[in-house]
N, C-alpha and C positions, 0 to 999 in steps of 0.2 A: 623460638625459632632467631637465629642470627642472621643478619644480613648476607655475611660470606657463605652462608650455608644455602643461599642461593645457586650459587656457583657450584658449591659441592654436590649437591643433590643431584643438580642438572649432569654434572660430568660422571655422576654416576649411572644416570639412566641413558643419557645420550653422548657417550666419550667420543665419538668419531663424527659427530654433527657438527657442521661449521656454525659456531656460535657468534664470530665478530668479523665484521669486513670492514677493511679500511684501506682505500686506495688499492693496491696491488697485494694486499696481504689478505690471506683468509686462516682464521685460527679456528680449531675445534674446541669443543669443550673442555677436552683432555688436555690441548695444549694451554689453554688458559689457566688451568687448574695448576697445572705442573708449574708452570712459570711464577703464577701467584705464590705457590708454595716456596719456592725458591726465593723470590722477593722478601718472603715473611720471614723465613730464616735469616736472610742477610739483615733485615732490620733488628731483629731480636740480637744478632751477635754485634751488631754496632750499639747496644745497649738501650733502644728503644722499649719503653716497658709498657704494661698494659694499662691505659687509660691515658698516655701521653699522646701529644698531638704530632701527626705528621701530614703534611701540605704538599701539594702537586699542583704545580704553577706551569703549566703546557696548553699548547693548542689541543684541539680533541684529537686524540689520537689512541691507538692500541696501547700504548705505554700509558697513558692516563688510565685506562680502564684496569691495567694490571697494578698500576700503583693503588687505587682504590682498594682492590681486593687482597692485595699483599700486606697493606696496612691494616685492614680489618682482622685479617689472618693472625696478624702479629698481636692482637688484642688492644690495637691503639685506635685513636680517634680520626677519622681523615677530613681534611678539607680542600675543596678544588678551589683554586683562586682564579678569577677570572684572567686569562691571559691580557685583557686590554686595560687591566689596572695598572696606574702608574705606580713607580719606585716608592714614593712615599707612602702610599696608601698600603703597598705589599709590606713595607717595614712596620707600620702600625699593626696590621693583622698579625703578622709574625711574632710581634712582642705581645700582643692582647692576649693570644691564648698560649703563648710560650712554646710555639712550634720547634720539635727537637731535631726534625729531618725534613728537608724540602728535596723533591723530586722536580726537577727542571730540565731545560736544555741549554746549549751554550748562548743563543740568543736573548733568551730571557735571563739569563744569568749574568750576562754583559750588562744590561739594563739595569740590574739592581744592586750590581756588585759593590758601588759605592755606599749602600745603605746598610749592607749586610753586618758590616763591624758594629752596627747599632742594636743587634740583635743577640745578645748575651746566651739565650736559651739555645740558639741553633748551633748544634755539634756537628753535623754530618749532610753534605749536600751529594746526591744521586743524579748524575748527568747522563742522559739518554744518548747523546753523541759524543765524540771526542775531538772536536774543535775547540773545546774549552783548554785542552793541553797546550794550545798555542800561546796561552797568556801566563803568566807566572803566579797570578794573584796574591801578590804580596801583602795586600791587606786582610786576607782572608787565611792567614797562617794559622788560625786558632781552631779552623774548620777542616774537617776530614772531607776529603773528595774521593766519590767512589764511581767506576763506570758501571752503568746499568747492565750492559750486557756482560761483564765480567762478573758480575753477582749472580746471574742466571746461570753462568757457567760453573761456579764454584761453590754452591750450595745445593743441598738435596732437595728433590722434588715430594719428598714424602709429607702427609700433612703434619703440620705443627700441632702441638695440644691446644686442646680447647680451653680458654682462660677466661672466658666471659658470659655472662648471663644477659637475657633480653632487657634489663632495666639499666644496663650500662650503656655510657654514650657510645655511638656510632660515629655521628659525624656533626660538624659545624658549618652552617651555610652563612656566608655573611651576606648581608643585606643593607642598603643605604638607610640611614636614620634620618628621623625629622631635624636633628640637631647637625646633621653633617658628618657626623660619625658612624663608620660602618658598626653594625651590630651582628655579632654571632648568635645564629639561631642554634640553640644545642638540642639535639635529636636524637635518642635513644635507638638501639635495635629495634624494640617493640614498637616506638614511634613509626619507623621506616618500615617495618613489616607488616603492620596494620595498613598504613596508606596504600603500599604496593599492592596488598591482598585485595584490598575493596575496589582500586581502579581495575585490576585485572577481572574481578568480578563483574562489573558492569560493562566492561569492554567485551567481555566474552573471549578474552585471550585463548588461545592454544598453543602447542608446541608447534604447529606447523606455521605459525604466523611469522612474517618477515617485517619488521619494522625499520623504517629510515629515521635517522637522527640527525638533524639539520642544527639543531639547538645546542649552545654550549653546555658543557657538563658542569660548569659553575653555577647554572642556572638551574634551579630543581625540576623544572618541566624537562629538561634535557638529560640530567642525570638518572631521572627515574625510569626513564626510557630504556636504559642500560641494565638498570637493577630488576625491572619489572620482566624484560627478556629473560635475564638469567633465571628469575624465579619460575616461569612457567616454561622454559626449554626451548625458546625460539631463536631467531637470528637477528642481531641488530646491525645495521648497515650505518657506519659511521661517516657524514659527510661534513667537513669542518665550516662550510658557509653558503651563503645563497647568492654569492656574487654572480655566478654563472648559473642561471635558472634552466637552462636547456641543458647543460650537463647534467643538473639534477634530473630532469625528466629522463634524460637518457638512461640514467643510474635507476630511477624507478622501475623503468620498465624493463631493463637488464636483468636486475634482480628479484623480479617479480614481488615486488613490495606489497604487502597486504595492510599494513598500518602505517598512516603518514600523520604524525601529529605536527602541528603548526600554529602560528601565532597570526593575528590578522595583517601585520605587515608583509608576511610570506605570502599569504592569501591575495593581498593586494598587487604585489608583483607579479605573482603568478598570473592573476586574472588580466593582467595589461598584456600579458604575450598574446602573440598573433597563432592562429592556425591550432591551437590547442585541441580542437576536435578530431584532429586527423591523427593523434596518440590514442593507442588503446591503453586506458588505464582500466580494463574491466577485472582485473585483480585486485585491485586496492578495495579492501573489504570495509575499511572505516578511515575517517579523517577525525581528529579532534582538535579542538581549540581551546585556548585560554589566554590570560593576560588581559585583553578587551574581548568586548563581546564583537562578532561578526556583524556588519551591517547585514541586513535582511537579504540585500539584493546580492552580495556576496556568497550568502549560503544557497540562494537558488542559483546562481550560475556554477558554483562548483559543483552542485547535483546534477548539473547536466554535463559537466566535463568528466565526473567521476560516477557514472552512472549506477555502478553497484555498490557505492560506499555510504555506508550510515554516517552522518554527521554529528557529532558530539561537541554541543556548546558546553563548557563546564566554567567552574569558579574555584578559584583557590589563592591560598598564599601560603609564603614559606614556612610560616609559623604552624601550619598543620598540612601542608601540601596541597591536599584537596579537601573542598567542602561539599560541592555539589555538582550535579551533571543533569544535563537534559536528555531524557530519554529520545532517541531519533524519530519515534513515532509520533511525538509532541512537536517537533519542529516547526510542521506548518500551522499549527495551532498557535503556539507562542514563540515565533522567533527571536523575540527580544529577552526571552528567560533564559536563566542559567540552572534552572531546574528544580530538582528536590536534592535533599541530602543524599550522599552516597551510602553504600552499606556499611553498616555497623558505626555510624556518625549521626550525630543529632545536631540539626542547626535550626534557630528559632531567632525572632525578631523582639527586641527589648525597647521600651521607650526610656524617656529621659530619667524616669524615675527607677529605672532597672526592672519594670514589670512586662511580662511577656505580652507582646501584640498579637490580637486575635481578630482585627477587623482587617478586611481585605482593602488594601490601598493605602494604609496607614503605615508611615515611613518610621523606622527605628533603625537601631545599629544590629548586625549581624552577631550572634553568637555561636560558639561552637563546642560541643561536648564529644570526647572520643578519646581513644587510644592513640590516636594520631597528632594530638595536640602537644607542642614542643614542651621541653621541661623550662624553658626561659631563656633570656638574652645572656651570654658569657659575660660576665664581672659588670653586669648592669641591672642591680636588685630594683632600682628605683622605676626604670623602663619596663623591667618585668612585671612590676606590680599594677602598671597602669593597664595591663593587657590580658594577665592572667589573675581571675577571681575565683573566691570559693564557689564550688558547685553542690549541688544536694546532698553529695556522699561525703561525709568527713575525709577530709585529705585531698579530696577532687579540686582540680583548678579548670576552670573554663576558659575560652580564649575569646575575648572580646576584640573583634576584628578591625574596629576603626572605621567599618564601612557601612554606609546607610543603604538599607534595602527596604522593598516592600513586597507582599505576596499578595496572590489573586486568591478567588474563591475557593478554588481546589488545592491552596498552599504551596503553588509554584513562586519561586524567588525570583525579583529582579532588581538585579544592582542599580542604584541611584547615582551614589557620589562618595568620595571618600570624605571622613570627617577630617582628616588631616589635608596638608596640600600636597602631598607626594605625587609625583607626576610617572604615570607609567607610558612609557613610549618605547617601543619596539620590543616589547615584552619585558623591559627593565623597569625595574621601581627607581625612581631617580629623585633625590633629595634637594629641592630648589636651594636650600641653604648650602650646600655643599658646592653647587655652582657658583652661588653669589660670593661665596668665600674665595673662589679662584678668581672671578671676575674682578675682585677688590685687588687683587694682586696684580694686575695689568696696570702699567703706568698710564697716568692719564685718566683712569676712571675713577670718578669721584664716589657715586653711588649706584647700585646695581639691584634689581629686584627681578625675580625669574618667575614666570607662571606656565600653565600648559595650556596650549591651543588645541582643538579639535583637528586631526589631520588625516585624511583618508588613507594614508597608506601605514604611518606610525601610530596610529590611535589617537595619540597625543604628541605634538611636537613642542620643544623647548622655544619659549620665547624671552628673551633679556630685554628689560629697560633700564639704560643706563642714563645718567648723567656723566658730564666730564668736567675735567679741572679747566680752569681758565687757559685759554692759548694752547690748547691741545689739539692736533688735527687728526684725530682718530675717526677713522669711517667706522660703519657697520662690518664692512669686509675686514677691515684690520682686527676688529675684535674677535669675529669667529676665527679668523686664522690664528691668532695668538690663543685663543681657547683651545683649538685642537691640539697644540704643543703641549699643555698643561692638564687635559683630562682625558678620558676615554671617550670615543667615538659617538657613543650613544649619548653622552651628557654636554656635548657642544652644542649651543644654541643655534637653531636652525633659522631663526629670525632674531635681529638685534633692532632696537628702535632707541636712537639717542635723542632724548628730552632735556629740556631746559631745567624741570625740576620734577621730581616724582611727588605724586600725592602722600599725604601725611595724614594720620590720626592726631586726635587732641593731645595723645601722649608722645607725639613727634616720630611715630613709626610709619615706616613706609606702609600704605593702604593698598594690599592687594586687590581688596574688592572693588576699590574704584578703577584699578589697572583693568580688571576684567570686566567691568561695567563701561568703560571706554571700549573696549574692542567689540563688546555687544552692540553698542550704539553706533560703530562703525558699519558693523554687520548689517543692521538694520537700516542704516542710511544707504548703503549699497542696495540692499533688496527692494 
């Protein structure tokens, strides 16, 4: 099965059913199918060949979903670029995987226009609004521009010919790397179909489920909500952000939402609201969580607010989408566990010698086997070799997650920490190195080191330690403000501490262990 066949099969079964809701727009499965087919024919007419890459650079919208399925139907590989990503990183991603076609809007086009002449593989841009026509775009004369609406009107709605098989690539999802360079996770149709099918199985999704998706579609957790709904024939309600939580609550009630995927950041904000008990959430059948573990007190409070909802604590990473889930019946007994391997997946712990850990409580690295495991990082063979290693079957590759786990006597898994220093904040994986690189570009900063600190809402917040050049009058507020002008919102340090000198190792490198120990000492002194 191919990922685009999720849409095709559901359109055959439920043509008049509402598939997609966003703001004041509601599209049926047949409407989504017809428009995705039209876009697919248009992409082929522009010369997009099977296996080539096409990118969507938009806020969460109906056009984003149409773009994904249109690209897949054309036999190409899609990637959704986080709309918060800064122009220089967009340029890097477009060049890294040789993107041929970009689907965007006028606002995002304006922000990256100066960088696009540096993207020689980019041959066409499809714009979803007409504001771009007010600019001559003289620097982009080698790129063809197309109106999204015109393409949907000019091309037929019949099925394009099937030209891919399930071991072909379907998507690239870019994540932060420990070196500060984004890494493209390569996923085949088989990878994505396997992951979606397994998650649907343990969530027990049915065609009458209505899922609200407040997560970015550039984030695999948000993306899979759409893909899974289209596979089981439900309805997905897209909401762009969580800036107005009461608006979201009204939407959940209005649409009779049955599934509410969230991350701890959203839960923490939700639980700070007053009078939640006055709302009727009886139709919510389940809540799912990933990114970081829920604090146990959040779990119990959510159960009171959503009395009929089963709560699923889960663990996963982009390289395989999902690894484990905790059956809701076990939540009270093991609130800090991320459960057992999901269907059709094997997860186990190995020690430092690569031997399987069988003793309860022993800490080791989590390893994953299954058809959901990625094929590797795009154009990064050395980084791929670090995480994909030979399995028991000839030719099989297993994923070494880089995360430390332990298990209890009954085999339930518990996350301990990351082997590397990537920070998980607000559901995003952030590279300290990338933030440090930007901080070093700010005039007046001599040295910078970034660590993650526990945060009730974000899971982890970003803290930067910096030293300043002589006679520079930068304050912590100045540094945060300048950081926000240079990097995505979720990467901006929440805390900045200015120091006279950063602790160093014997090799002259900044010693982050000492910085973390300093924070721990302060916490103990306060307590």
